[in-house]
C-alpha positions in Angstrom: 32.2 11.7 -69.6 36.1 12.4 -71.1 38.8 9.2 -71.9 40.7 10.9 -69.3 38.0 11.0 -66.2 36.8 7.4 -67.6 40.7 6.2 -67.1 41.0 8.2 -63.5 38.4 6.0 -62.2 39.3 2.7 -63.8 42.7 3.6 -61.9 40.8 4.1 -58.4 40.3 0.6 -58.9 43.6 0.1 -57.5 42.6 1.2 -54.0 41.6 -2.5 -53.8 45.3 -3.8 -53.8 45.5 -1.6 -50.3 42.2 -3.3 -48.5 43.3 -6.7 -50.5 46.8 -6.2 -48.0 44.8 -5.2 -45.1 42.9 -8.3 -45.2 46.2 -10.4 -45.7 47.4 -8.8 -42.9 44.4 -9.4 -40.4 44.7 -12.7 -41.4 47.8 -13.1 -40.4 46.8 -11.7 -37.1 44.4 -13.6 -36.6 47.0 -16.9 -37.4 49.2 -15.4 -34.8 46.7 -14.5 -32.7 45.3 -18.2 -32.4 49.0 -19.6 -32.1 49.5 -17.6 -29.2 46.1 -18.7 -27.4 46.9 -22.4 -28.1 50.2 -22.0 -26.7 49.5 -19.8 -23.6 46.6 -22.7 -22.9 49.0 -25.6 -23.0 51.4 -23.8 -20.8 48.7 -23.2 -18.0 46.9 -27.0 -18.4 50.7 -28.0 -18.2 51.4 -26.5 -14.9 47.9 -27.0 -13.7 48.4 -30.6 -14.3 52.0 -30.9 -12.5 50.0 -29.5 -9.8 47.5 -31.2 -9.4 49.8 -33.9 -8.1 51.3 -32.0 -5.1 48.1 -29.8 -4.2 49.7 -29.3 -0.8 52.3 -26.6 -2.7 49.5 -24.2 -2.7 49.0 -23.6 0.8 51.4 -22.2 3.5 49.5 -24.4 6.0 46.3 -27.6 6.0 44.4 -24.8 7.5 44.7 -22.4 4.7 43.1 -25.7 2.5 39.9 -26.2 4.3 37.4 -24.0 3.8 37.7 -20.4 5.5 35.1 -19.9 8.1 35.3 -15.6 7.5 36.2 -15.3 4.0 35.4 -11.8 3.8 38.0 -10.9 6.4 41.2 -13.0 5.3 44.1 -11.1 4.2 46.7 -11.1 2.0 50.6 -10.5 2.9 52.5 -8.8 0.3 56.1 -9.4 -0.6 58.1 -6.3 0.6 60.9 -5.7 -2.0 62.6 -3.1 0.2 63.4 -3.1 3.4 60.9 -0.6 6.1 61.0 1.9 8.6 59.5 1.3 11.3 58.2 5.2 11.9 54.6 5.5 11.8 54.6 6.7 8.4 53.5 4.4 5.0 55.4 6.4 2.2 58.3 3.2 1.8 55.2 0.7 1.5 55.3 1.5 -2.5 51.0 1.7 -2.8 48.3 3.1 -0.7 46.8 1.9 2.3 43.2 -0.3 1.7 40.0 0.1 3.2 39.2 -2.4 6.5 36.8 -4.7 5.8 34.3 -3.3 7.9 33.3 -0.2 9.8 30.5 0.2 12.3 29.0 3.1 13.8 30.4 6.7 12.8 29.8 7.7 8.9 29.7 5.0 6.3 31.6 6.8 3.8 34.1 8.1 5.6 36.9 5.2 5.5 38.0 6.0 8.8 40.3 2.9 9.1 43.0 1.8 6.3 45.2 -0.7 6.4 48.7 -2.4 4.9 49.8 -6.3 5.7 53.5 -7.2 4.0 55.8 -9.7 4.5 59.6 -9.5 4.6 61.9 -12.0 5.2 61.3 -13.6 9.2 58.9 -10.4 9.6 54.9 -9.2 9.0 54.8 -5.7 8.8 50.8 -4.2 9.7 50.4 -0.8 9.0 46.9 0.7 10.5 46.2 4.6 9.6 42.9 5.6 11.8 40.8 8.6 11.9 39.4 9.3 15.2 37.9 12.1 14.9 35.4 10.0 12.5 35.9 7.3 15.4 34.8 9.4 18.4 37.0 10.6 21.2 40.8 11.8 21.3 43.2 9.7 19.3 44.6 8.9 22.7 42.0 7.0 24.2 41.6 4.9 21.5 42.7 1.4 20.8 44.2 -0.3 18.3 44.0 -4.5 18.9 45.9 -6.9 16.7 44.9 -10.6 17.1 46.7 -13.4 15.4 46.8 -17.3 16.7 49.8 -18.9 17.5 51.9 -22.4 15.6 50.7 -23.8 19.0 47.4 -23.5 19.1 47.1 -20.1 21.1 45.0 -17.0 20.5 46.7 -13.7 21.4 45.5 -10.3 21.2 48.2 -7.6 21.3 46.5 -4.3 22.4 47.9 -0.5 21.3 47.6 2.6 23.3 49.5 5.5 23.3 48.8 9.1 25.0 51.9 10.4 22.9 54.0 9.8 19.4 56.7 7.4 19.3 57.5 3.5 20.2 55.3 1.3 21.8 54.7 -1.6 23.6 51.8 -3.8 23.3 50.0 -5.2 26.0 49.2 -9.3 25.1 46.7 -11.2 26.7 46.1 -15.0 25.4 42.5 -15.0 24.4 41.7 -19.0 24.1 44.5 -22.1 25.2 47.2 -23.7 23.4 50.8 -24.1 25.2 52.3 -20.9 26.3 55.1 -20.0 23.6 58.5 -18.8 25.2 59.2 -16.7 21.5 56.1 -14.4 21.9 57.5 -11.3 24.1 56.3 -8.0 24.1 59.7 -6.7 23.3 60.2 -8.4 19.7 57.2 -6.7 18.5 58.2 -3.3 17.3 55.9 -0.9 17.0 55.0 3.1 16.5 52.8 4.9 17.4 52.0 8.8 15.2 49.6 11.4 15.3 47.9 12.8 12.5 46.1 15.7 11.8 42.7 13.7 12.6 43.7 10.7 14.0 46.5 8.5 14.5 48.7 6.0 12.5 50.2 2.6 13.8 52.9 0.8 12.4 54.8 -2.5 13.5 56.8 -5.4 13.1 56.0 -8.9 13.9 58.5 -12.2 13.8 56.7 -14.9 11.7 57.6 -17.6 14.3 55.0 -15.7 16.3 51.9 -15.7 14.3 50.4 -19.3 13.1 48.0 -19.1 9.7 45.3 -16.5 10.8 45.9 -12.5 11.7 43.3 -9.6 12.3 43.0 -6.5 13.2 39.9 -4.1 15.5 39.9 -0.4 16.0 37.2 0.8 18.9 36.6 4.2 19.7 37.4 5.3 23.7 33.4 5.7 24.4 33.2 2.0 22.5 30.3 3.6 20.1 32.2 3.4 16.9 34.5 0.3 15.8 36.3 -0.8 12.0 38.6 -3.6 11.6 39.5 -7.2 9.5 38.3 -8.7 13.2 34.6 -10.3 12.4 33.6 -8.3 15.4 34.5 -7.1 19.1 33.6 -10.3 21.0 33.7 -13.2 18.6 37.0 -12.3 18.1 38.4 -14.5 15.7 40.1 -13.6 12.9 40.3 -14.3 9.4 43.2 -16.6 7.4 45.9 -14.8 6.3 47.7 -15.6 2.8 50.7 -14.8 0.6 53.1 -15.6 -2.1 55.0 -19.1 -1.4 58.5 -18.7 -2.5 59.1 -21.9 -2.8 55.6 -22.4 -5.4 57.2 -19.2 -7.1 60.6 -21.2 -8.2 59.1 -24.3 -9.4 56.4 -21.8 -11.6 59.5 -20.2 -12.6 60.9 -23.3 -13.9 58.0 -23.4 -16.5 57.7 -19.8 -17.7 58.1 -18.8 -21.4 59.8 -16.1 -22.4 57.2 -13.0 -22.2 54.5 -15.2 -20.1 53.9 -14.7 -16.7 52.4 -17.6 -14.9 50.5 -17.2 -11.4 48.9 -19.8 -9.0 45.5 -18.5 -7.3 44.5 -20.6 -4.4 40.8 -21.7 -3.6 40.1 -18.5 -2.8 41.3 -16.9 -5.0 44.9 -15.3 -3.2 47.4 -15.3 -5.2 50.4 -18.3 -3.9 52.5 -18.1 -6.8 54.4 -15.9 -9.3 56.8 -16.8 -11.4 57.4 -12.4 -12.0 56.3 -10.2 -14.7 57.3 -11.0 -18.2 59.9 -9.6 -19.8 57.4 -7.5 -21.7 56.1 -5.8 -19.0 59.3 -3.9 -18.9 59.3 -3.1 -22.4 57.3 0.3 -24.0 54.3 -0.2 -25.4 54.2 -0.7 -29.2 54.5 2.9 -31.5 54.6 1.8 -34.7 50.6 1.9 -34.5 50.6 5.6 -34.5 51.3 5.7 -38.3 49.5 7.1 -40.2 49.4 3.8 -42.4 48.4 2.0 -39.9 46.5 4.5 -38.7 44.2 3.8 -42.4 44.6 0.1 -42.0 43.3 0.3 -37.8 40.2 2.4 -39.5 39.7 0.2 -42.9 40.0 -2.8 -40.4 39.3 -2.3 -36.9 40.5 -4.5 -34.3 37.5 -6.5 -31.9 36.3 -4.6 -29.2 38.8 -5.4 -26.3 37.5 -5.2 -22.5 39.6 -3.6 -20.2 41.3 -5.5 -17.5 39.5 -6.1 -14.4 40.7 -4.5 -11.3 41.2 -6.5 -8.0 42.8 -6.4 -4.8 46.1 -6.9 -4.1 47.1 -10.4 -3.6 43.9 -11.6 -5.2 43.2 -12.8 -8.6 40.3 -11.8 -11.2 38.5 -11.8 -14.3 36.7 -14.1 -16.3 39.6 -16.1 -16.7 40.3 -16.4 -13.1 36.6 -16.6 -12.8 35.7 -19.4 -14.6 39.2 -21.5 -13.5 37.5 -21.3 -10.0 35.0 -22.8 -11.3 36.5 -26.1 -12.6 37.1 -24.7 -16.4 39.6 -23.7 -19.2 39.2 -20.4 -19.8 40.8 -17.8 -22.3 40.6 -14.2 -22.5 42.1 -11.1 -24.1 42.0 -7.5 -22.1 43.4 -4.0 -22.3 45.6 -2.8 -19.6 45.2 1.1 -18.4 48.3 2.2 -20.7 47.1 0.4 -24.0 48.8 -3.2 -24.0 46.1 -5.7 -24.9 47.4 -8.9 -22.7 46.1 -12.6 -23.3 45.2 -14.9 -19.7 44.9 -18.6 -20.1 43.3 -19.7 -17.3 43.3 -24.4 -16.2 41.8 -25.4 -13.2 44.5 -27.6 -10.4 42.2 -30.4 -9.0 42.6 -32.6 -6.7 40.3 -35.6 -8.0 36.9 -33.7 -8.5 37.9 -31.1 -6.3 39.2 -27.8 -7.7 41.8 -26.3 -5.1 43.3 -23.6 -7.6 44.1 -22.2 -10.3 47.0 -21.3 -12.8 46.7 -18.1 -14.7 49.2 -17.8 -17.5 49.1 -14.2 -18.9 50.9 -13.1 -22.4 51.4 -9.4 -23.8 49.9 -9.8 -26.9 50.9 -6.6 -28.4 53.9 -9.0 -29.3 52.4 -10.2 -32.5 51.9 -6.4 -33.5 55.4 -5.6 -33.7 55.5 -7.5 -36.9 52.1 -7.5 -38.5 51.9 -3.6 -38.3 55.3 -2.8 -39.7 54.1 -5.2 -42.0 50.8 -3.6 -42.9 52.8 -0.2 -42.6 55.4 -1.4 -45.5 52.3 -3.0 -47.4 50.2 0.4 -47.3 53.1 2.4 -48.1 54.0 0.4 -50.9 50.2 -0.3 -52.4 49.2 3.5 -51.9 52.6 4.2 -54.1 51.8 2.0 -56.9 48.0 3.2 -56.6 48.8 6.8 -57.4 51.9 5.8 -59.4 49.5 3.7 -61.9 47.0 6.8 -61.5 49.6 8.5 -62.6 50.7 6.5 -65.9 46.8 6.4 -66.5 46.3 10.0 -66.6 49.6 10.3 -68.5 48.4 7.6 -70.9 45.5 8.7 -70.7 46.5 12.9 -72.3 48.7 11.4 -74.9 45.9 9.3 -76.3 43.2 12.5 -75.9 46.2 14.3 -77.3 46.2 11.2 -80.3 42.7 11.2 -80.4 42.4 15.2 -80.7 45.0 15.2 -83.4 43.3 12.9 -85.7 40.3 14.9 -84.8 41.6 18.0 -86.4 42.9 16.4 -89.2 39.8 14.9 -89.9 38.0 18.2 -89.4 40.4 20.4 -91.8 40.6 17.5 -94.7 39.1 19.6 -97.1 40.4 22.9 -97.0 38.8 26.4 -98.1 39.7 25.5 -102.2 37.8 22.2 -101.7 41.2 20.0 -101.9 41.3 17.3 -99.8 44.1 16.5 -97.8 44.5 12.2 -97.4 47.0 12.0 -94.8 46.2 11.4 -91.4 48.7 11.8 -88.4 49.6 8.8 -86.8 48.7 6.5 -89.6 51.9 4.9 -88.9 51.2 3.2 -85.5 50.4 0.0 -85.3 47.5 -0.2 -82.5 43.8 0.9 -83.2 44.6 4.2 -83.6 47.1 3.7 -86.4 44.8 1.4 -88.1 41.7 4.4 -87.9 44.1 7.1 -89.3 44.6 4.4 -92.4 40.6 3.8 -92.4 40.8 7.5 -92.6 42.8 7.9 -95.1 41.4 5.2 -97.7 38.1 6.7 -97.2 39.5 10.2 -98.2 41.3 8.8 -101.1 37.8 7.3 -102.2 36.1 10.8 -101.3 39.0 12.7 -103.7 38.6 10.3 -106.3 35.0 10.9 -106.5 35.1 14.8 -106.0 37.4 15.0 -108.7 35.2 13.2 -111.0 32.0 15.5 -110.0 34.1 18.9 -110.1 34.5 18.4 -114.0 31.7 17.1 -114.5 30.1 20.3 -115.3 32.7 21.2 -117.7 32.5 18.4 -119.6 29.0 18.9 -119.5 29.0 22.0 -120.7 31.1 21.4 -123.3 29.3 18.2 -124.4 26.1 19.0 -124.6 27.2 23.1 -126.5 27.4 21.5 -129.8 23.7 19.3 -129.4 22.3 22.8 -128.3 23.8 24.9 -130.8 22.7 22.7 -133.5 19.2 22.3 -131.9 18.8 25.8 -131.8 20.3 25.9 -135.1 17.6 23.6 -136.8 14.9 25.6 -134.8 15.7 29.5 -135.9 16.4 28.2 -139.8 13.1 26.4 -139.2 10.3 28.4 -141.4 7.2 28.9 -139.2 5.2 29.6 -142.4 5.6 25.4 -143.1 4.6 25.0 -139.8 0.7 23.9 -139.1 -0.9 26.9 -136.8 -1.8 23.9 -134.2 1.6 22.6 -134.3 3.2 26.5 -133.5 3.0 26.1 -129.9 4.9 22.8 -129.9 7.3 24.7 -131.7 7.7 27.9 -129.3 7.8 25.4 -126.6 11.6 23.4 -127.8 12.6 27.4 -128.0 11.7 28.2 -124.5 13.3 24.6 -123.5 16.8 25.7 -126.0 17.0 28.8 -124.2 16.6 28.0 -120.5 18.8 25.1 -121.4 21.4 27.6 -122.7 20.9 29.9 -119.4 21.7 26.9 -117.7 24.5 25.8 -119.4 25.6 29.8 -118.9 25.4 29.2 -114.9 27.8 26.3 -115.6 30.5 28.3 -117.3 29.8 31.8 -114.5 30.4 29.0 -111.9 33.9 28.2 -113.5 35.6 31.6 -114.5 34.5 32.2 -111.0 36.5 29.8 -109.5 39.3 30.9 -111.8 38.9 34.7 -110.8 39.2 33.3 -107.4 42.3 31.3 -108.4 43.8 35.1 -110.6 42.1 37.4 -108.5 44.9 40.5 -107.7 44.1 42.5 -104.0 44.3 46.4 -104.6 43.1 49.0 -101.9 39.9 51.2 -103.2 37.0 52.6 -101.2 33.8 50.2 -100.3 31.8 52.7 -99.9 32.3 54.4 -103.5 31.6 51.0 -104.9 29.3 50.1 -103.2 26.8 53.8 -104.1 28.0 53.3 -107.5 26.4 50.0 -107.7 23.4 50.5 -106.0 22.9 53.6 -108.4 23.1 51.4 -111.4 20.3 48.9 -109.8 18.3 52.0 -110.0 18.1 52.6 -113.0 17.9 48.9 -114.2 15.5 48.2 -111.4 13.2 51.1 -111.6 10.2 49.3 -109.9 12.1 48.7 -106.9 13.2 51.7 -104.2 17.1 51.1 -103.8 19.0 52.8 -101.1 22.4 53.4 -99.9 23.7 54.4 -96.8 27.8 54.1 -96.8 31.1 56.1 -95.9 34.3 56.2 -96.4 36.2 52.2 -96.3 39.3 51.6 -98.0 39.8 48.1 -98.0 42.3 46.1 -99.2 40.3 43.7 -101.4 40.1 42.0 -105.3 37.5 44.4 -107.0 36.0 42.3 -109.6 35.2 39.8 -106.6 33.7 42.2 -104.4 31.1 43.7 -107.0 30.5 40.3 -107.7 29.7 39.3 -104.6 27.7 42.8 -104.0 25.6 41.7 -107.6 24.4 38.5 -106.0 23.6 40.0 -102.5 21.0 42.8 -104.6 20.2 40.3 -107.0 19.0 37.9 -104.3 17.0 40.8 -102.6 15.3 42.0 -105.9 14.3 38.7 -106.8 12.2 38.5 -103.1 11.2 41.8 -102.8 7.5 42.6 -104.5 7.7 45.4 -106.9 7.4 48.9 -105.2 9.1 47.7 -102.3 12.4 48.9 -101.0 15.8 47.9 -101.2 18.5 49.0 -98.5 22.4 49.1 -99.0 24.0 50.2 -95.6 28.0 50.0 -94.9 29.2 50.9 -91.1 32.6 50.5 -89.3 31.9 46.7 -87.2 32.6 47.9 -83.3 32.2 44.3 -82.4 35.4 42.5 -82.7 38.9 43.6 -81.8 40.7 44.2 -85.6 38.7 47.3 -87.6 36.5 45.5 -90.1 33.6 47.0 -92.0 29.7 45.5 -92.3 27.5 45.4 -95.8 24.2 45.0 -94.8 21.4 44.5 -97.5 18.0 44.5 -96.4 14.8 44.3 -98.4 10.7 44.0 -98.1 9.0 40.6 -98.1 9.1 37.2 -96.8 11.1 36.9 -93.8 13.3 34.2 -93.0 11.8 31.3 -91.0 14.6 30.5 -87.5 15.7 26.9 -89.4 16.1 28.6 -92.7 19.1 30.8 -91.8 21.5 27.8 -91.0 22.1 26.9 -94.3 21.6 29.5 -96.9 25.2 30.1 -97.6 25.3 26.4 -99.0 25.7 25.3 -102.0 22.7 24.0 -104.2 20.4 26.0 -101.6 17.2 27.6 -102.7 14.8 28.8 -101.2 12.3 29.6 -104.0 8.7 28.6 -103.7 8.2 29.1 -107.3 10.3 28.7 -110.7 10.8 31.5 -113.3 12.2 31.6 -116.6 15.7 32.3 -115.5 17.1 28.8 -113.7 18.7 28.8 -110.3 21.4 26.4 -109.2 21.4 27.9 -105.8 25.1 29.3 -105.8 24.2 33.1 -105.2 24.8 33.2 -102.0 27.3 30.6 -101.6 29.4 32.4 -104.0 29.0 35.8 -101.4 30.3 33.5 -98.6 32.9 32.2 -100.4 33.9 35.7 -101.8 34.0 37.4 -98.3 35.3 33.9 -96.3 38.7 34.5 -99.5 39.0 37.5 -98.2 39.1 36.9 -94.6 35.0 37.8 -93.5 32.0 36.5 -92.4 28.6 35.9 -93.4 25.1 36.0 -91.5 21.2 35.9 -92.3 18.6 37.1 -90.2 15.1 38.9 -90.5 15.5 42.7 -90.9 14.8 45.1 -87.8 13.6 48.4 -90.1 11.9 46.7 -93.2 9.6 43.8 -93.6 11.8 41.4 -94.9 15.1 39.8 -94.8 18.6 41.3 -94.1 21.8 39.5 -95.0 25.4 41.0 -93.2 29.2 40.9 -95.1 32.0 41.7 -92.6 35.4 42.6 -94.4 38.4 43.3 -92.4 40.0 46.9 -92.9 43.4 46.2 -92.7 45.5 44.7 -94.7 45.6 40.6 -94.7 47.7 37.9 -96.1 45.8 36.5 -99.2 44.2 32.9 -98.6 43.8 30.4 -100.7 40.3 30.7 -102.6 37.9 27.5 -102.2 36.9 26.1 -105.5 33.1 25.2 -106.6 31.6 22.0 -105.3 30.8 19.1 -107.7 28.0 20.6 -109.7 
């Protein structure tokens, strides 16, 4: 893996910073939640303890404190905030009517009777909506009865029946005993009968001083087969209790209410007896900062715990786990989500009268309040950490690019430290830097200086050997030549011939060394001129045919003008043909073919030298043109230093060309190719001979 990618992967580790920041924010949220729960629970317990001293505050009458005889038929009068017009329509009530507690006959799913019960000032309001077609019979033949008890203990029935829309007066009947109440009068009860498409509506207003602790209603069809209402049944017409919010208790709760906290008190039946009013947070807009991209990422990485939806309750009642737990005598706290997406925290505490639970206190507070603190903090934290992450990644990529460039420059300098002339460049880029790369560059410089000294020594070793061995070799040769063969015993003459052969071989070796030195000088002094390479190849082929009549030498040439040093090119061709002759058996073919090279972009000439003989192994062609490399399996009379093909490569590269080796496709042996540019080129420095 490249260094840049490695550093990029390391830079991606900084993504742990946003995750760690999210964990910190989550811990802060948990701390705020716990603090909010503690404060809310403390408030609920404090209110419950204060009401435990006077439990009668929760109930309007002593009858409400006792167990309800018909709890399923109890009613709750909602507090009306605006005056009502008694016109037989529910549009000014501000809420839809509710289903009557029971019905008998007709369709069970028809929901024939719906009602509303409200309280405002000194009046109770009742709205009934009947579907007479479901109950059976015409609407004006149905009747509606309102049953209530009076403050003096009597039980009254108000019967409403009208043949046409309009105001209607009830017929009042006393069902049970009790002192007569002069306040009870049909004229004090305002009612309006309104025909509808499928039945009728009845809306009425009753003074509070007429109504005691109980009230109920029942609607009976004209044929008596269908009925619905809140009175337990048509025979036992004892109505259920009616409950409402107590203004005195609500005022008392407002004294305890904290900012954004709503206090509610429910009696033992679950009806709301007191309410401090909606918290200030209920009128606020929902927290919208959570819709930002950073917060969506934050909530995705660390999702909130699942929150159950808030329990829906009938008007005037409390519901949910907190309310149920408090009415059973336990303290409780729960977190629920409203329909508009808000989260509400509810703490509850029981109100005790000795060992008996007489009610409960519910303290409610929107828990989105702390999100207005933590969510902006999380957004800023995420934005900052992501910005830092991208910044660190960009800085690492830039640093990796600079580091890769420095390493690449050092690598290129190391690869080109030895030029074509065999000279070493010991200066490395970046050696003045104080970091590890600077130390590496200085280490390369020191190594190259040592190699340069050793190369300089090896470079002059051939000349020194040739010079130092020439004089003793001359003495040996002259001594052998002056030795009279007649004075040597016949048995010793073989040793004399061996000594002469060894001296000749040593002389040939020194000649090869001197030839290498002359080649180096020729490369340095070679002069370029334009000549016909095809003509040179043809003339040299003719000379080779005369010199080696036992080989069949062929030449296929074309006119090929070239700008080069003729002596060096001739020496290159001579080495190629000499190598081919040595590997070609007597009678074998050697072919020299010169053609235009069409593979490259610039015009060039390619000289191919093919021969019969052994073929090249796949691994041999890679090192044939290296110095001091030979693949001859037998030693002949002439020593071989492995410089022939190396000289070919040096001459070709000196002229800007290239060399290659392979097996011939037409002859049985090897093939050597030299490609030289046809166009004029600037002269490049000539490579020097390697150490020998």
